[in-house]
LOLOSE-800735 format. One record per residue (C-alpha): residue in three letters; x, y, z. Coordinates in steps of 0.5 Angstrom, whole numbers, padded with zeros to 4 digits, always signed. Example, Ala and Ser with C-alpha at 12.3 -4.5 7.8 and 13.67 -1.06 7.14 Angstrom:
<recs>
ALA+0025-0009+0016;SER+0027-0002+0014;
</recs>
This chain:
<recs>
MET-0090-0053-0045;SER-0087-0048-0040;PRO-0084-0042-0044;THR-0078-0043-0040;THR-0077-0050-0042;SER-0075-0053-0049;ASN-0074-0060-0052;VAL-0067-0057-0054;PRO-0061-0061-0050;ALA-0057-0057-0046;GLY-0051-0055-0048;PRO-0044-0055-0044;VAL-0044-0050-0038;HIS-0039-0045-0039;GLY-0036-0040-0034;GLN-0034-0033-0036;VAL-0027-0029-0037;THR-0026-0022-0035;PHE-0020-0019-0039;LEU-0017-0014-0034;GLY-0012-0009-0034;ALA-0008-0008-0028;GLY-0005-0001-0030;PRO+0002+0000-0030;GLY+0004-0001-0023;ASP+0000+0003-0017;PRO-0005-0001-0014;GLY-0009+0005-0013;LEU-0010+0006-0021;LEU-0015+0000-0021;THR-0022+0002-0023;LEU-0028+0000-0019;ARG-0030-0005-0024;ALA-0024-0008-0024;VAL-0024-0009-0016;GLU-0031-0011-0017;ALA-0029-0017-0022;LEU-0023-0019-0018;ALA-0028-0020-0011;GLY-0032-0025-0015;ALA-0027-0029-0019;ASP-0026-0036-0018;VAL-0019-0036-0021;LEU-0014-0031-0022;ILE-0009-0032-0028;ALA-0005-0026-0027;GLU+0002-0024-0030;PRO+0007-0024-0025;ASP+0009-0017-0025;VAL+0002-0015-0023;LEU+0000-0021-0019;ASP+0001-0017-0012;VAL-0003-0011-0015;VAL-0009-0015-0016;ARG-0009-0021-0011;GLY-0011-0016-0005;HIS-0018-0015-0008;ALA-0019-0022-0009;ARG-0023-0026-0004;ALA-0020-0031+0000;GLY-0019-0038-0003;VAL-0019-0036-0010;SER-0014-0040-0014;THR-0008-0037-0017;PRO-0005-0042-0022;GLU+0002-0040-0024;LEU+0004-0038-0031;THR+0010-0041-0034;VAL+0012-0038-0041;VAL+0012-0044-0046;ASP+0018-0042-0051;ASP+0022-0046-0056;ALA+0028-0047-0052;SER+0024-0051-0047;THR+0021-0056-0052;THR+0028-0057-0055;ALA+0031-0058-0048;GLY+0026-0064-0047;VAL+0022-0060-0042;PRO+0015-0063-0041;VAL+0010-0059-0044;LEU+0008-0053-0040;ARG+0001-0050-0039;ASP+0001-0043-0042;ALA-0004-0037-0040;ALA-0009-0039-0046;ASN-0010-0046-0044;LEU-0011-0044-0036;VAL-0016-0039-0038;MET-0020-0044-0043;GLU-0019-0050-0038;ALA-0022-0046-0032;ALA-0028-0043-0036;ARG-0030-0050-0039;GLY-0031-0052-0032;GLY-0036-0047-0030;LYS-0031-0042-0026;ARG-0031-0034-0026;VAL-0024-0033-0029;VAL-0020-0026-0028;ARG-0014-0026-0033;ALA-0010-0020-0031;VAL-0005-0016-0035;SER+0000-0010-0034;GLY-0003-0004-0037;ASP-0009-0004-0041;PRO-0011-0011-0045;GLY-0013-0008-0051;LEU-0006-0006-0052;ASP-0003-0013-0050;SER-0003-0018-0057;ASP-0003-0024-0053;THR-0009-0022-0049;GLY-0013-0021-0056;ALA-0011-0028-0058;GLU-0014-0031-0052;MET-0020-0027-0053;LEU-0021-0030-0060;ALA-0020-0037-0057;CYS-0026-0036-0052;ALA-0030-0033-0058;ALA-0029-0039-0062;GLU-0031-0044-0056;GLY-0037-0039-0054;ILE-0034-0038-0048;PRO-0037-0031-0045;PHE-0032-0026-0044;GLU-0032-0018-0042;VAL-0026-0013-0042;VAL-0024-0008-0036;PRO-0020-0003-0039;GLY-0014-0001-0035;VAL-0009+0005-0035;ALA-0004+0004-0040;ALA+0003+0005-0038;ALA+0005+0009-0044;VAL+0000+0014-0041;GLY+0000+0013-0034;VAL+0008+0013-0033;PRO+0009+0020-0036;ALA+0003+0023-0032;TYR+0007+0020-0026;ALA+0013+0023-0028;GLY+0011+0030-0029;VAL+0011+0030-0037;PRO+0004+0032-0040;LEU+0004+0029-0047;ARG-0001+0035-0050;ASP-0001+0042-0049;ALA-0006+0048-0051;GLN-0004+0047-0058;GLY-0006+0040-0059;THR+0001+0037-0060;ASP+0001+0031-0064;VAL+0002+0024-0060;ARG+0005+0018-0063;PHE+0006+0012-0059;ILE+0011+0007-0061;ASP+0014+0000-0058;ALA+0021+0000-0060;ARG+0021-0008-0059;SER+0017-0009-0065;ALA+0018-0002-0069;ASP+0021-0003-0076;ALA+0024+0002-0081;ARG+0018+0005-0083;CYS+0015+0006-0076;TRP+0022+0010-0074;THR+0022+0014-0081;GLU+0015+0016-0079;VAL+0016+0019-0072;GLY+0022+0022-0074;ALA+0019+0026-0079;SER+0014+0028-0074;ASP+0015+0034-0069;GLY+0010+0032-0064;THR+0011+0028-0058;VAL+0013+0021-0058;VAL+0012+0016-0053;VAL+0017+0010-0053;SER+0016+0003-0050;THR+0023+0000-0049;THR+0028-0003-0044;LEU+0033+0001-0040;ASP+0039-0002-0044;ALA+0035+0000-0051;VAL+0034+0007-0049;ALA+0040+0010-0053;SER+0039+0005-0059;ALA+0032+0008-0060;ALA+0034+0015-0059;GLY+0039+0014-0064;GLU+0034+0011-0069;LEU+0030+0018-0068;VAL+0036+0022-0069;THR+0037+0018-0076;ALA+0030+0019-0078;GLY+0031+0026-0077;ARG+0030+0028-0070;LYS+0035+0034-0067;PRO+0040+0031-0062;ASP+0038+0037-0057;THR+0031+0034-0057;PRO+0029+0033-0050;LEU+0028+0026-0047;THR+0025+0023-0040;VAL+0026+0016-0039;THR+0022+0013-0033;VAL+0023+0006-0030;ALA+0018+0003-0025;GLY+0013+0008-0027;THR+0007+0009-0022;THR+0011+0006-0016;THR+0015+0008-0010;ARG+0021+0005-0014;GLN+0020+0010-0020;ARG+0026+0014-0022;THR+0026+0019-0028;TRP+0032+0022-0032;ASN+0032+0028-0036;ALA+0037+0028-0042;THR+0036+0029-0050;LEU+0037+0024-0055;GLY+0044+0026-0056;THR+0046+0026-0049;ILE+0042+0020-0046;ALA+0048+0015-0047;GLN+0052+0019-0043;VAL+0047+0021-0038;PHE+0047+0013-0036;LYS+0054+0012-0036;GLN+0056+0018-0032;GLY+0050+0016-0027;LYS+0053+0009-0027;VAL+0046+0007-0029;LEU+0048+0002-0035;PRO+0051-0003-0035;SER+0047-0006-0030;PRO+0044-0013-0029;GLU+0037-0010-0029;GLY+0038-0007-0036;HIS+0032-0011-0039;ARG+0027-0007-0034;PRO+0022-0004-0038;VAL+0022+0004-0039;ILE+0017+0009-0042;ALA+0021+0015-0046;VAL+0018+0021-0048;VAL+0021+0025-0053;GLY+0019+0032-0054;GLU+0019+0039-0052;ARG+0014+0038-0046;SER+0019+0033-0043;SER+0024+0038-0042;ALA+0027+0039-0035;ALA+0024+0046-0034;GLN+0017+0043-0034;ARG+0019+0037-0030;ASP+0022+0041-0024;GLN+0014+0044-0024;LEU+0010+0038-0025;ALA+0014+0032-0022;TRP+0009+0031-0017;PHE+0010+0024-0015;GLU+0017+0024-0014;SER+0017+0030-0010;LYS+0013+0027-0005;PRO+0016+0028+0002;LEU+0017+0021+0004;PHE+0018+0019-0004;GLY+0021+0012-0003;TRP+0022+0012+0004;LYS+0022+0005+0007;VAL+0018+0006+0014;LEU+0018+0001+0020;VAL+0011+0001+0023;PRO+0012-0003+0030;ARG+0004-0005+0030;THR+0000-0011+0027;LYS-0003-0010+0020;GLU-0010-0009+0023;GLN-0007-0004+0028;ALA-0003+0000+0022;ALA-0008+0000+0017;SER-0010+0007+0017;LEU-0003+0009+0019;SER+0000+0006+0013;ASP-0005+0009+0008;GLN-0003+0016+0011;LEU+0005+0014+0010;ARG+0003+0011+0003;SER+0000+0018+0001;TYR+0007+0021+0003;GLY+0010+0017-0002;ALA+0013+0012+0003;VAL+0013+0004+0003;PRO+0011+0002+0010;HIS+0013-0004+0013;GLU+0009-0007+0019;VAL+0013-0011+0024;PRO+0009-0013+0031;THR+0012-0012+0037;ILE+0007-0014+0042;ALA+0002-0020+0041;VAL-0005-0020+0045;GLU-0007-0026+0049;PRO-0013-0028+0053;PRO-0013-0026+0061;ARG-0010-0032+0065;THR-0016-0032+0069;PRO-0022-0031+0064;GLN-0027-0031+0070;GLN-0027-0023+0071;MET-0028-0022+0064;GLU-0034-0026+0064;ARG-0037-0023+0070;ALA-0037-0016+0067;VAL-0040-0018+0060;LYS-0046-0021+0064;GLY-0046-0015+0068;LEU-0046-0011+0062;VAL-0052-0015+0059;THR-0056-0015+0066;GLY-0055-0007+0067;ARG-0050-0007+0072;TYR-0046-0001+0068;GLU-0048+0006+0066;TRP-0042+0007+0062;ILE-0036+0002+0058;ALA-0030+0005+0056;PHE-0025+0003+0051;THR-0018+0005+0051;SER-0016+0001+0045;VAL-0017-0003+0039;ASN-0015-0009+0042;ALA-0020-0008+0048;VAL-0026-0007+0043;LYS-0023-0014+0040;ALA-0023-0018+0047;VAL-0030-0015+0048;ARG-0033-0017+0041;GLU-0030-0024+0042;LYS-0033-0025+0048;PHE-0040-0023+0046;GLU-0039-0028+0040;GLU-0037-0033+0045;TYR-0044-0032+0048;GLY-0048-0031+0042;LEU-0049-0023+0043;ASP-0048-0018+0038;ALA-0048-0010+0038;ARG-0055-0010+0041;ALA-0053-0012+0048;PHE-0050-0004+0049;ALA-0057-0002+0048;GLY-0058+0003+0054;ILE-0051+0004+0056;LYS-0046+0010+0054;VAL-0040+0008+0050;ALA-0033+0012+0050;ALA-0027+0011+0046;VAL-0020+0014+0047;GLY-0019+0016+0040;GLU-0021+0016+0033;GLN-0018+0009+0031;THR-0022+0006+0037;ALA-0028+0009+0035;ARG-0028+0006+0028;SER-0027-0001+0031;LEU-0033+0000+0035;ILE-0037+0003+0029;GLU-0035-0003+0025;PHE-0038-0007+0031;GLY-0044-0004+0030;VAL-0043+0001+0036;LYS-0043+0009+0035;PRO-0039+0011+0041;ASP-0042+0017+0045;LEU-0036+0020+0048;VAL-0029+0021+0044;PRO-0024+0026+0046;SER-0025+0033+0043;GLY-0018+0034+0044;GLU-0012+0030+0046;GLN-0013+0022+0044;SER-0011+0019+0051;ALA-0013+0017+0058;ALA-0012+0024+0060;GLY-0016+0027+0054;LEU-0022+0022+0055;LEU-0022+0025+0063;GLU-0022+0032+0060;ASP-0029+0031+0057;TRP-0032+0025+0062;PRO-0038+0028+0066;PRO-0038+0027+0073;TYR-0043+0023+0076;ASP-0049+0026+0078;PRO-0054+0022+0082;VAL-0060+0025+0079;PHE-0059+0024+0072;ASP-0055+0017+0072;PRO-0059+0012+0075;ILE-0052+0007+0076;ASP-0046+0010+0078;ARG-0041+0004+0075;VAL-0036+0004+0069;PHE-0034-0002+0066;LEU-0027-0001+0064;PRO-0024-0007+0059;ARG-0016-0006+0058;ALA-0009-0009+0058;ASP-0006-0012+0064;ILE+0000-0007+0063;ALA-0005-0001+0063;THR-0003+0005+0067;GLU-0008+0007+0073;THR-0009+0014+0070;LEU-0016+0013+0067;VAL-0018+0009+0073;ALA-0016+0014+0078;GLY-0019+0020+0074;LEU-0026+0017+0074;ILE-0026+0015+0081;GLU-0025+0023+0083;LEU-0031+0024+0078;GLY-0035+0020+0083;TRP-0035+0014+0079;GLU-0034+0007+0081;VAL-0030+0003+0076;ASP-0030-0005+0075;ASP-0022-0005+0072;VAL-0022-0011+0068;THR-0016-0015+0065;ALA-0019-0016+0058;TYR-0013-0018+0055;ARG-0005-0019+0056;THR+0000-0016+0052;VAL+0007-0020+0051;ARG+0013-0019+0047;ALA+0012-0021+0040;SER+0016-0027+0036;PRO+0022-0024+0033;PRO+0021-0022+0025;PRO+0024-0025+0020;ALA+0032-0025+0019;GLU+0032-0021+0013;THR+0028-0015+0017;ARG+0032-0016+0023;GLU+0038-0015+0018;ALA+0035-0009+0015;ILE+0033-0006+0022;LYS+0040-0006+0025;GLY+0044-0005+0018;GLY+0040+0001+0016;GLY+0036-0002+0011;PHE+0030+0003+0014;ASP+0029+0010+0012;ALA+0025+0011+0019;VAL+0022+0008+0025;LEU+0015+0010+0028;PHE+0015+0009+0035;THR+0008+0010+0038;SER+0009+0008+0045;SER+0015+0007+0050;SER+0013-0001+0050;THR+0014-0001+0042;VAL+0021+0002+0043;ARG+0023-0003+0048;ASN+0020-0009+0045;LEU+0023-0007+0038;VAL+0030-0007+0041;GLY+0029-0013+0044;ILE+0026-0018+0039;ALA+0030-0015+0033;GLY+0036-0010+0035;LYS+0037-0003+0035;PRO+0036+0001+0029;HIS+0042+0004+0025;ASN+0044+0011+0027;VAL+0042+0013+0019;THR+0035+0011+0021;VAL+0030+0017+0022;ILE+0027+0016+0029;ALA+0020+0019+0030;CYS+0017+0019+0037;ILE+0009+0020+0039;GLY+0011+0024+0045;PRO+0016+0026+0050;ALA+0016+0019+0054;THR+0017+0015+0048;ALA+0023+0020+0046;LYS+0026+0019+0053;THR+0025+0011+0053;ALA+0028+0012+0045;GLU+0034+0016+0048;GLU+0035+0011+0054;HIS+0036+0006+0049;GLY+0042+0010+0045;LEU+0037+0012+0040;ARG+0037+0019+0037;VAL+0030+0022+0036;ASP+0029+0026+0030;VAL+0022+0027+0030;LEU+0017+0029+0036;SER+0010+0029+0034;PRO+0006+0035+0036;GLU+0001+0031+0039;PRO+0000+0024+0042;SER-0003+0022+0035;VAL-0001+0017+0030;HIS-0003+0021+0025;LYS+0000+0027+0027;LEU+0006+0023+0028;ALA+0006+0021+0021;ALA+0005+0028+0019;ALA+0011+0030+0023;LEU+0015+0025+0019;ALA+0013+0028+0012;ASP+0015+0035+0015;PHE+0021+0033+0017;GLY+0022+0029+0010;SER+0020+0036+0006;ARG+0025+0040+0010;ARG+0031+0035+0008;ARG+0029+0035+0001;GLU+0029+0042+0000;ALA+0035+0043+0004;ALA+0039+0038-0001;ARG+0036+0042-0007;GLU+0038+0049-0004;ALA+0045+0046-0003;GLY+0045+0043-0010;ASP+0046+0036-0007;PRO+0042+0030-0010;VAL+0036+0028-0006;THR+0037+0022-0003;ARG+0034+0017+0003;PRO+0037+0017+0009;SER+0038+0009+0008;GLU+0043+0011+0002;ARG+0048+0015+0007;ARG+0050+0008+0010;PRO+0057+0005+0008;GLY+0056+0001+0002;ALA+0049+0004+0000;ARG+0048+0005-0007;ARG+0047+0012-0008;ARG+0041+0015-0012;ARG+0043+0020-0017;THR+0038+0025-0020;THR+0038+0029-0026;
</recs>
């Protein structure tokens, strides 16, 4: 008998469960192991508040059954029996699926998750635990409130929703830092419990809601004044009083320290909703840059890309590329790369067809798109990322060193003639080929259109004159409180022709320089408000009827 075989009947085949901590809200706090587990999941069972945080890392087609809370009220009202998280996890694992069970914060601090782990153990279902950043630790870090200092201060953690009198007495008698998990409308009550238990009313207190997200908001107060601060700031009463918060009690949460350490909420575009009139694919790196400044990017395509009306010209050019007709191919956009790549795939070709051909890219984004295709460009402008910048570095035709004098230029139907004319002047023959057509995109959803016209966006980034014309055409004119940022003088002129006030002009024609210029504008605006003793508000909060955000 083979050592790998046995007479013992095979048992049930189970899948595996990964109990995963999704952290307190910032998707960037997911661990590498968490991302790896999500990528391999067949079934993703996530708490509603973290579903958006983890779903982006799951593979296409992953099953995401909706969680429904089972409670006594539902049973009493005769509602049909609902499947809870434990049942969903067990059912999927019994079917041989790889299950990821995602919870907010860290699974080790979630009492329900512990019960689900025991259920897996009882049935012999293998499971693993991927720790996450606990809200009680991550939120104070993002609020600029260190929990310990050089003296090694004692730190106590308490959940106000389950704390008993003995618990309050113990933390009240301590002089260490106390981190309280509670809700917005129960903060004052928790503060009162601590004072009753022996803490001084003038003990500093910070309260943070929506911690680690761009909706984060932090209040400074003391145990004795927090109720008054909430009342004066019109924070409470509020229908959002049930929202979870992290309150930190102790000297390390004093306002003086937070002024120096509140790194997250002091980002130049913190909480700004920025409209990026590009597709998600085009805007990916730009949106990441905006997020690094604290902004919330919102991509709205203003153009759609379609194949050329007569594809024969493109087909001949691609065949010429393979047969050695060209010395160079010049890509002036990501869309041009995509158009050629799609034509290659149609013919069963890949990046090897570029062997022996010099490749130029108009800028960094186009170059990245080529590299993803497997092609490393030979020429990228060292200065301005534009047709003019490409011409600055383009070598003149030399019959001694260049066996072929022809350039393949795949581009949009509405592209300018700058590059063609410049290449001809350098002695090259140019096959100027329409690789794709640009048409005005469909209007965005009504909610987005209303936000654009009503001042719901804090800023708009215009990356070309066509984005100005097309956005106004499909969605309307941005509200006058919205900050208008333009990539160059020509784009700014078009914006002004449409009645828009241009607030920010990029120093160079680069989308990343444009985003940096907007961040500089935000920094100056924030500093001016602080010097004047005014609250720091977003531009959208200046519009009539907007709820003003108060900071303390």
